[in-house]
N, C-alpha and C positions, 0 to 999 in steps of 0.2 A: 510385394503389396504393402502399402503404408499401413501403419497401425492406427491411423486416425483419419477422419473424413478429409477428402481433398478440399482445397480452398474453395469456399462458396463465392468466389469472385474471380475476375480476370485482371491481369496487370495492364494498366493503361499508361502509366508514367513510371519511369525508373530514375533512380538517383545513383550515380556512380560512386563506388568505394575507392578511395585513394589508397593504393597499396603502400606498404612500408617494409623495411627490413628489421630484423631482430636488433641490430646495432642501433638503428634510429630509435626504436621503441625504448631500448635501455636508456638512451640519453634523455628521452622525453619524460620517462617516469622518474628519473633522478632529478630533473629540473622541477618536477611537480611535487617533490618531497615524498615520493612513493605514495601519494594520495591520488587516486584515479579521478577525483573531482577536479583536480588541477590540470587535467589533460585537455588539449583542444579536441573537440569532437572529430575534426577531420583527420586526426592522427589515430583514430580508433577504427578497426576493421569491422568488428561486430559489437554493437553497443547494447549490452544487457544491464546497464547501470540502473535503469528504471523503466517502468511501463507508463509513467506519468507524463502525459503530453507528447508522447512519441508515436501515437497512433497514425496510421495512414488513413486519411479521411476518404469517404466515398465520393463518387461523382455527384450523387444527390446532395451531399453536404456542400461540396464546392459550388454546385449550382445555386444552392440556397444562399451562399455568401454573396452572390451577385444581386440578390434582392434585399440586402441589408439596408435597414432604415436607420440612418445615423442621427435621427432627431434626439435632442438631449433628453426629453421626457416623453414617455408614452409611445415609444417606437413599436411598430407592428410586430417586430420579432420577439419582443418581450411577451406579447400576448400569445404568440405561437408556443413559446416556451412554457408559459403558464398552463396552457392546455395539456402539455405533456406532463408537467409536474403534478397537476391535479389527477390525471388519469393513472399515472404510475404510483405516485407516493401518497396520494389522497390527503395532502396537507392543504388546508385552506389559506395559509399564509406562507410566503416564501420571498427571499431576495436572492438575486444573483450576486456573486462576488468574483473578484479577479482570478482567484483560485481557491482551493480548499483551505489553505492556511488563513485566508481572509475570514472565512466563515468560522473556522476554529478559534481564531483570535477573538472575535466578537463573542462567541459562546463562552470562552474562558473568562473574558472580562466581566460577563454578566453572572457567571456561576461560581468560579473558583474563589475560595476564601482562604486566607493564610491559616495554616495549621490544620486544615480540614481535608479529608480524603475525597478523591474522585475515583471510585471503583471502575475498573474496565476489565474485560477479558484479558487484553494486553494492550497497553498504550504503545503507539508507534512513536518514533523519535520526536516529531514536531508536536504531537499532542502532549507527550511527557514534558517537553521543554516549556510549552505554554502553561502547563500546570505548575511546574517547579519555579518558573520565573515570577509567578504571582504568589509564591509561598505556600502553595497547596501541596498535597501528598498524592503522588501518582500511584494508586494502589492496583497492582496487577493480580487478577484472580482467575488464571486459566485452569482448566481441568487438569488432573494429574497426567493424563495421556499426552498433553501438549509438551510435557517436559521430556518425553521419550521419543527420540528421532526414529526409532525402529518400530514403534507401535503403528498398527494399521487401523486404528480407531477411525470411523468414517467422519466424525465431527470433532476433530481435535481443536477447533477454534472456539468451542463452547465456553461460556462463563461457568465457573464453579459456583453453582447456585447456593449450595450449603455454605460455602465459604463467604459468599456475598451476604447472606442473612446473618452469619456470625459476625462479620465485620461491622455491619450496620448496628447490630445490637451492642457490640463492644464500644464503638465510637459514639453511639447514640444517634437515632434518626435525624435529630435536629442539627447534627453536625455533618451530615452527608448531603451536600447540596445538589448532587447530580450523579446519575449512573450512566456510564457510556458502554456501548457494545460496538466493537469494530467488526464489520462484516464485508469481506472475509477478514480473518485475523492475520494481518500482515506480519507482525512480529513473530507470530507462531507459524511461520512458513506458509502464509497464505491459505491456512486451513479454514474450512467453512464452519458456520454456526447453524445448528439444526433449528427447525421450526419449533420443535418441542422446547429447546433451550430458550428461544425467544419468548415463548409463552410463559415459561417458568420464571424467567427474569422479570417479565412484565408483572407477574403475580407478586413477586417480592417488592417491586417498586410500588405497586398499589397497596400492599400490606403496610408499608411504612410511609406512604405519601411522598415519594421521591420521584422527580421527573426522570424518564428514561429516554435517552437520545442515542441514535446510531451514528457512527462514523461509517458512511455508506459508500465509500469510493468504489468498492467492487461488489455492490449489491447484486448485480445481474449474474456474475459468476457464482455468488453464493446461492442465488435462486436456482441456478441450473444444477448445482451440487445437491440441493434438496430434492429436485426432481429425480436425479440419478440414484440417490442413496437413502431417502427417507420414505418409509411406508406410507402409502396413501397419496403420493404426489406424482407418480409416474405419468398419469394421464392429464395432469394440469400443465398449462403453458407457463413459461417463465414469467410472463406478465401477471398471470393469476397468482403465482407464488409470490412475486414481489409485492403485489397488492396486499396479500395476507401478512407478509413480513412487516410492512410499514404500519399495518393496523395495530401493532403492538407497541409502537413508538409514539412518544409525545412530540418528537421532532427529529431532525437529522442535520448533520453537516456532511458535505460531500465535495471532494475534488472531482470535478467533471472530467478531468484529464485522464481518467481511467475508463470506467464503464460508460461514460458519456461520449467516448470516441472522438474527443476533440483535443486540440493542442493547448487550450487555455480555458480557464473558467472554474467556477465553484458554485455551490448552492447551499442555502441555509433555509430549511423548511420547518414549520412548527404549527401546532394546533391552537395554541393559546394567543388570543388577540392582545392581551396585556403585554405578554413577552414580545410580540411583534412590534408593539409601540416602542419598547425599549431598543429593539434591534434597529428600527428605522433611524433612531437618533445616532447610534453608533455607525450605521451604514453611511449616512450623509457626511459624518465627520471623517471617516476612514477610507471608504471605497468609492463612493459616487452616489448619484441619484438612484432611487429605488428601482427604476425600470431599466437600469443598465449595470449598475454596481461594479464599475471597473472594466466592463467588457464592451466591445464595439457591437453594434447591432448585427453585423454579419456573423460575429462569433456566437451571439445568442441564437441566431437561426441555425447555425451548424450544430449547436448543442441540442436544440429542440428536435432536430432530425436524428442526431446521434443517439439520444436517449432511447428512441424507438428501435433503431438499428441494433443497439447493444442488447436488446432482449429477443432478437430473432433467433429461433432455435437452431437454424443451420449455422449461423455465426458462432453461437455458444458451443455447439458440438465440435466444431473445428478448433475453437479457442482452447477449450478444456482438453480436447484430444491431443493437440500439439504439445501442451505442457506435460501431459501424461507420457507421451512418446519420449520427450526429452528426458524426463526422470527415469523411465524404465531403461532407456539406452545407457544412462550413466550407471544404473545399478548393474546392468549386464556387463559393463566394463569394469566393475569392481569399485567404482567411485562411491564413497559413502555420502548419502544425502538424507535429508529429512523426509521420511515417508509417511503416507503416500504423497506424491506430488500435489501441490496446491493448485490454485486456479491461474495465477498470473506469473508464477516464477517457480524455478527449482532452487532449493536452498541446499548448498553443499555443506556438510557437517565438517567444519574446519578442525574441530578437536580430534575427530577420527582421521581426517585427512593427514594432519600433522601431529600425531600423538606425542612427538618429542618436543614440541614447542608449547611452553606453558601459556596460559591465557594472558599473563602479564607481559608476554612478548608478542602479542597480537598475531596469532596464527592466521586469522582471516585477512589481515592486511598483507601478510606475506603471500597468501594465495592470490589475492587480487593483483599484486604487483608482478608476481611471476607469470600469471596467466596472461597479463597484458604483454609482457616482454616476449614470452614464448609465441603467442598466437594473435596478439592485437585485439583480444577480447576484453571488454570492460564489464566487471560486475561490481557489487558493492558489499563491503563488510558490514554485517549486522551482528556484532559481538562485543568484545571488550572495549574497542575504541568508541563504538556508538552508544553503548549502554552501561558501561562500568561507572560506578559512582564512588567518590571518596567522602567518607564521613568527616565533616569539618571539625568535629570534636576529638575523634580518636586518630584521624589520619589514615584509617584503614580503608582500603579499596575493596569494594564488593563487585565482583564480576558477574555477569549474567549467566544463567544456567545454560543457555544455548549460545554457541559460537558458530555462526553461519556466514556463508557468502551467498547472497541472493543474486541469481541470474534471472532477471526479469525479462519477459518476452514482450516487446512492443507489439501492439495489435495490428495484424494485417501487414506486417513488414518483412519478416524473414521466412525463408523456405526451409524445407526439410534438409536440404543440402547444407545450409548454414548451421542448422542444429547439429548435424552429423559432424561438421568440422569442429564445433565447440566440444562435443563429446570426445572426439579423438584427441584434442589438445589437452583436455583435463586428464584423460587416461594416461597420456604420456607424462604429464607433470606428476601424477600420482605414482607412476612407476619409479620416479627418481626423487620421491618426497623426502628421503632421509638426507639428501644433500642441501635442503633448504633450511635456512636459519631464520630466527625471529626478527622482530623489529623493535625499535625504541622511538618514543616520541621526542622530538626536539623543540616543537612549539605546538600549543593548543589554545583554543578559546574556551570561555567559561561554559557555554551551552552548545549542544549539538557539535561537538568538537570534530566529529568525523568529516564534516563538510570542509573544514579549513586546516586541520592539523597537518603538520609536516613531520615525517618520520625518516629514519635511516636504518639500514640493515645492521644487525649485531654481528660483530666479528668480521 
């Protein structure tokens, strides 16, 4: 008997997987500089690189694409999307963007200032890069439990509220232009943020008069965790919980490619009309007209429908249950992970997986490289390659506290059999872990180097 609800859908279309040999995969990863981003997708058997834009859309979403209105301005699909945004997020002003990074870029252009901090529970890679490239300070303030992979605290994604207040007082409220909360907290292993923490963060924002925005890519999963884990919410629907969540925000940016259940798109919502006026100028310069924002009308319609599907309780029960099953099977196999499993992915603890490989030799990259060669499975390193920083004055490199490999589950794509295969493959790699050596960088870019860096094995 499966440990999570069976799929609340039936399979209507299938996509074949092109099989490969270990020797073929070893050649492919060497050609890619041992960076899984450089692989052709058709050379991957099970792709857990990301859950962004990899969703299998529903028949209702595909049907909606057939009524896409491709008018340049004022297409009907924009107004369908506006109805969904108003119902779920409660924001009177919004614009669609081509993806979350478009919204994030505009937000950072309007708020980030050189030398001033942007507090966040934990910045993800693109958010951090957007802050740093504008000279800002990406200030991470997770709760202490987020630093402990073995802790089973139910809301390890929370903001350290006391730390936030102290940071604002230290920098001066006038020097903190924006507070961000990422829900769920992707860098902290997809862990949820509690409603209590949202309220408390809102109170600090009000106390100092600082806008509070959400990075809301996985807001529906966060809402379902609140339903499961927080007192007083068991009888509320995911929609009702989401509505309360966003009542504490001044605005949000969102990659719709996650909980919007679509393959492309983003959203930028806000309450302040004056801010909306500034956003519209940036939108027209960068993305497109306000009613399409870099998306086709058919994609706007798929998103309008996907936002509502993503809050269906039967879907969320399966989604969260599948990730939990994946994590628990790895724990049963002895593979060290960040516990408890989050919403969209399982994060393997690369430092415990390869205790003999120092962070300076990128144990997470070694894991992704060997997992691909062994099994054709692609994950992503979120450790020293993605988040280490070198001080330009001292030359000292500061490594992140967490060294993980994220195995993100695309929505409505893989079966329990696929998951069991990944578990078996990781267990086999873990059994021979002492034979694996670290990696060295042979080329890297200045920002978000993990996307394009090339590496080679040591020894």
